[in-house]
N, C-alpha and C positions, 0 to 999 in steps of 0.2 A: 604727897599729892593733896590730901585734905588736911589743913592745919587743925581742923576740929576733930580729927579721929581720936585724939587723946582725951576728948571730952566724953560725955554720956554715950555709951553704946546702947545711953539712957532709953265619884263617877269615873268614866273611862279616861276622859282627858286628864283628870288629876292623876289617875293610875299611870297613864303614859308619861306624864310629866315627871312623876317621881321615879319611874323606871329609867327614864332618860337620865335623870340626875344621878341615879345609882350607877348606871353604866359609866357616866362621866367621872364619878368619884372613884369607881373601880379602876378606870384608865389612869386617873391621877395617882392612885396608889401604886399601880404597876410602874408608872414613870418614876415615882419616888423610890421604889425598890430598885429599879434599874440604875437610878442615880446613885443610890446607896452602894450598889455593887461596884459601880465605877469608882466611887469615892474610896471604898475599901481597897480596891486594887491599885489605884493610881494617885490618891490624894497626897500621899506623903512621899512622892518621888522628889527628893531633894538631895542636892550635892553636899550640903552641910546641915547640921541639926537645926540651927536657927533658934526658934522659941518653942520647939516641940510640936507634937501632934495637934491637929485641930480638934476642937470640941464641938459637937453638934449644937446649934442654936435652937432652943425650944420654939422660938418665934419663927424659925425657918427664914431668917433674913440674912444673917452673915455669921459664918463660923470663924472662930478665933482660937489661938492657943490658950492653955490654962493660964489664968491670971489676967487675961485681957478682957476688956468689955467695950461696948459701944453705946453711944446715944444717937438715936435716929431723930432727925428733925428736918423741917422744911420739905414736906412731902408735896408732890405734884397734886394740884387741885385745891390745896388749902388756901385760905385768904391770907394776903400779905398785909403789912402795916399800912400801906398806901391805898388799900382798897382794891387792888388788882389781885389776880389769882396766881399762885405759884405755878409756873409753866412746867411742862413735862420735859423729858429728855435732858436731864442734868449731865453736862459734859465737862469740859475743861474748867479749871478753877484755880484761883490764886489766893493766898492768905497774907494779911497785912496786920501789923500791930495797931491797936487803937489806944489802949492804956495798959496798966499793969495786969489786968485780968480779962480784958476783952480783945477780941480780934475781929477783923473784917474779912469776909469771904466774898469775892466777886466770882460769879458762877455763870458759865455759858449755858445756853439751851439750844440744842442742835435741831431746831424746828424748821421744817421745809414748808414750801407753799401748801402742800396737802394737809398740813397739821393745823387746820383752822380751828379745831375744837380743843387744841392743847396749849394754846397761847395764854398769855397773861390777861387776855381780854375776856376769858370765859366763854360759855356756850354762845355760839353765833357771834362772838366778839362784840357783845352788847356793851361792854365797858369801854370800847374804843373811843367813844365820844368824850370821855374824861381826859384823854391825852391831847395836849396842844399839838397842832399839826407841825409846828417848827421843831418839835422834839422827836419826830418820826423820820427816819432816813428815807423809807420808801413805802409806797402803797401798792396794793394789788389791783386787779381789774375791777374789783368792786369798790375801789377807793377806800379800802380798809387797811390798817397797818400790816406790813409784812410780819410774819409770825415770830421770827428769831430775835435774839437779843441776850441780855444778861440781867441777872438779879444780884442784889447786894444784901448780904446777911451780916448781922452783928451777933456774935456768939460769945457767951460768957464762959470762960474756961473753969472758973471756980464753981459756978452753979451747974455747969454742964447743960446749958439751956440756950435756946435761941431768944435773943432780946427783941429784935425787930428785923424786918426785911422789906425790900422795895425793888421795883423795876428800875434798872439803871442804864439800859440801852435798848432801843426798840426800833422796829422797822427794818431790821436786817434779816439775813437768811442763813440758815445752816451754820450757826456759830458753834464751831467744833471745839478746838482747843485755843491756846493763846500763850500768854506769858506775862510775868510781872516785870515792871520797870524798876530801876534803882530809886526812882523818885516817888514810888508808891502808887502807880496806876496799873491797870490791867489792859493788855493788848488782846482784844477779842478778834478772832480770825474767822472769816467766812469760808467754809469748805464747799464752794460752789462757783460756777461761772455763769449762773443764771443771768441772762441778758435782758435789757430793756425790751419790752414786747412779749416776754415769756412769763406771763402772769406778774409782771413787774413794770414799774415806770422808770426805773433806773437800772444801770448795770450793777451786778454784785460780784464778789470775789475779792473783797478788800480786807484791810485790817483797820479796826477802830480802837481808839483809846478811851478808857473809862477810869477816871480818877476814883480811887478806892474810898475816899472820905466824902465824896459827893452824896448829898442827901436826896437828890432828885435824879432826873434822867440826863445823861450826858449829851453834849452836842454831837449829833451823829455825822461826824466828819471823817470820810475815808482818807487813810494815809496812802494816797495814790502812788507815791514814789516807791512804796514797797511792792508794787506790782499787783496785777489782777490775775489770780490763778486760784486753784483749789488749795487755799491755805489750810494748814493743820495747826501748827504751833509756832511760838517765837520765844527767843530769850535774848538778853542783852548782856554783853561783857561790860561790867561796871568800870573797867580800866580804860577801855577805848570808846565805849558807846556804840560799838558795832552791834547790829541786830542780826540774829541768825534765824532762818525761817525754813520750815519743812513744808513739803507738798505731798498731798495724798490723792492719787488717782488710781482707780482699781486695776488698771493694766500694768502697774508697776513701772511705768516710764515716767519717773519723777526726778526733779532736780533738788539739790540742796543749795539754798540761797544765803546771801548776806546782803545787808543794806548798810551803806556807809552814809550816815546822815550828815548834811551840811552843818546842822546844829544838833548836838547829841541830846539836848533836852527839849527840842522842838521838832519832833519827827515829821510834822506836817510841812516843815520848811523845805522838804525835798532832799534828795541824795542820789547815790548811785546804787543800782541793783546789779549783783553779780551772782554767778553760779560756780560751784566747786568743780574743779577738774583734777584728774590724777595724771601721773607721768605719761601714761600711754595714750592720753587724750580720749577721744570718743571710743577707742577700742577697749578701754578699761571697763570692767563690769564688776563693781563691788558687790553686786547682788548674789554672786556665786550660783546663779541659776543653771547656766549651761556647763560650766566647769569651775573649779576652785581658783578664783583669782587670788585669794589669800586665805589664811587660816587665822582663827582667833589668836590675838596677841601680836599679829603682824602690823607694821606701821608703813605709811606712805607719806612722802612730802606732797603738798597740794599746791595748786595754782588756782587763780580765780579769773573767770572770763566776764567781760562787761556784757550787759544785756541792754538792748534798746527796744523801743515799742512796748514798754512794760504795761501799758494799759490793755494790751493783748486783745484787740478787737476780734481777731480771727482764731483765738484760742490755740495759738501755735508757739507760745513763748518757750515752752519746754523743748520743743523740737528745734527751734532756732538756737537755743542754748546748747543743746547736744551737738548740733552741727558745728558749733564753735569749739567743741572739745569737752563740754561739761559731761560728767559721768551720770549714768542712770542709777537711781536708788529705788528700792522696791517699797513704795508706799511709806513715805516719811510720816512719822507720827509725833509722839511727845518729844520735847527737848527741854533741857534744864541746865543752867550754868552753875558750876560749882566753884572750887577754889582754883582759878586760873585755867579752867578747862570746862568743856560742856559735853553732855551725852545726849544722843538722840536715838530713837528707835525706828526701825523699818519693819512694819508688821508682817510682810510676806517675803522678806529676804531669806537667803540661805538655801542650801541644797534641798531641805525638806519644805521650803517656803513657809517655815514656821516662825520666822522672825530673826532679826539681828539687832544688836545694840552697838553703836559706834561711839568712839571718844575722839574729840577734836581738841587739840592744844593750839591756840592761836600763836602766830608769829610774834616775837617781841616788837616787830614793826608792822603789826597787822593793819592793813589798809593803807600803808604808806608807800611812797614811790619806790623805796628800796626794800620792800618786803621780800622780794625773790632771793635776797642774800641770806635770809633766815626764814625760810617758808614755814607756814603752819603745818602741822602733822595730824594725820587721821589714822586711827587704829580701829580694826575690827575687834571690838572688846568682847562681845559674846555672840556666838552662833550655836544655839543649843541643839545637838543632834537628836536628843530625846525630847519630843514635843510634850511628853507627860511631865517633864520638869518645868518647861515654860513654852507657851505657844501664843502666837499672835500678840506680841508685846505692843502696847499702845502708849497711853499717858504714863509719864514717869516723873519722879522727883528725887532729889538727893536729900537724904536725912542729915540732921546735924552731925552725925558721927560718920558720914561718908558712905553709907550704903545707898544703893539705888532702890527705890520702891516702884514697882512696875505693875501696871494694870494690864490684864488680858482682855482681849476683845474677840472672843470666839463665837461663831454662829452655830447653834446646835450642840454646844458642849457646855461644860461647867467652867465658869470664869473665876480665876484666882487672882489674889494680890500676892505678887512674888517679891522677894528681896534678893539683891545681888550684892555680894561683898566687894570691897575694892580689889580683890584678887580675881573677880569674875565668877565666883561660885554662887549658885542659886539655892534659895530656900523658900518655903511657903509660909506666908504670914496670915492669909485669910482667904475666904472662899464665899462666893455668892451662894447662899443656901437654898435659893428658890428652885423648885423642880421645873423641868420643861424649858422651853425657849420660845422666842417669838417677839414681834414688835410690841405687843400689848403687855409685856412683862416677862414672866418666866425667868430664865437664867441669863439676864442681859449683861452686857459688858460693864466693866468697872471703869471709872474715869475720874479726872480731877484731883488726883492724889496730891497732897501738899501737907506741910507741917506747920504747926503754930511756931512763932519765933522762938519760944522758950523750949521747944523740942519735946514737950510733954504729950502733945495731941496730934495724931495723924487724922486728916480729913480725907474722905473718899466718897465719891458719888456712885450710887447704883443708877445707871443711866435711865432705865425705863421700868416703871412709869417715871421715876425720878425721886430720889431721896438722898440726903446727905448724912453720912455717919461721922461721928467724932470718936476716935478709937484711942483708948489709953491703956497702959499696962506696964509691966516690968521691962522697959526697954534695955536696961543695963544687964539683963540676964541672957543676952545672946551667947550661943555656943557655936563655935566653928565645927 
């Protein structure tokens, strides 16, 4: 499956104030004790040993196995090299080579219209005047740039340090995940269908391309052929140039898409948008919600249905696709292309609604007129019955040795970084060590997992407030 598997498995008021602080600290201590109890009971629920038990991080940021360590950098609120402010809500991310010891990270920031104090423009967005208007995709009702976008970071693997950072896409909204292209750019996806007139002067719900080596801000050009919907992530098959896209809507009525570009290196030149269908048509329910449509390990041949009206002005694209026979998926999330196949997650799929991972092997004739003679095949790869082993799988990446690295996105629980072997067995690699939960921090989701090209360093984001970790360790010491 993965040719690289043979490689590296490498006064009164004061009194009241202090008493209130003491009560708060006591509550925090109780929360930490509760979290510790949960960790003690459930943290090491793994199907295989992996890298061993997690060690508590004294900094209470991220727990890792013995021998592993992290470097934290590019924290929300810190100044960037271009004079703007590091935005909050660090989400999907891609890694690109720069030279023999430096890499480029392009990182999404899932900022919504209400996040006006969390953008790259600082408090009250006072820095917005520094940004040329033609570099901004959209403005809000106050004629200030929309809050979402991407940042680009240069990280030195030898020094284990951030070298520089800058804003690289701006004026977009709710940039969730995305995907790397074979030619070295990042596809940044808007997980929203915010429309013109809704605190916006343009429609949102598009995919934008950000060249990784660009030293400024990208042309904010939406790839309209990829459709307007609640985009989550994207990946490209380097053999065919086909782009695969996930959709994330909270009701679990989502499609899985592919884009057949007219020119595989010029995605803006247009193409055909299609949705995946299974043999039973619209009656097929791969979510396994009502009954078991299939079991982990099962395969199905697939078909693809053409979609029209992809600018989706009435937000009915997914319903029209389903009416044509496309299958529902339960909140499509991360997607990553490996060696001749791709994997994607559905965060609320399965009998427990705790998540599923799918594997898709394209047809040898993918996207061609005779594709039906050798159809692509879809497998339910993982559906974990024990949510203590893995729950709410989100962003994912494929390691150089063929393991999936999967981020969890739980609300009100502890979020883990999980590993999945090529045989579909799960282990625990890391854990968000912050106590509590909530939008302002706490135990927020993990996101943006990706590897340096040399396989030595795993990058992952702690979504809120927002910080990137570079993790290194004895990757070759994996135990099944």
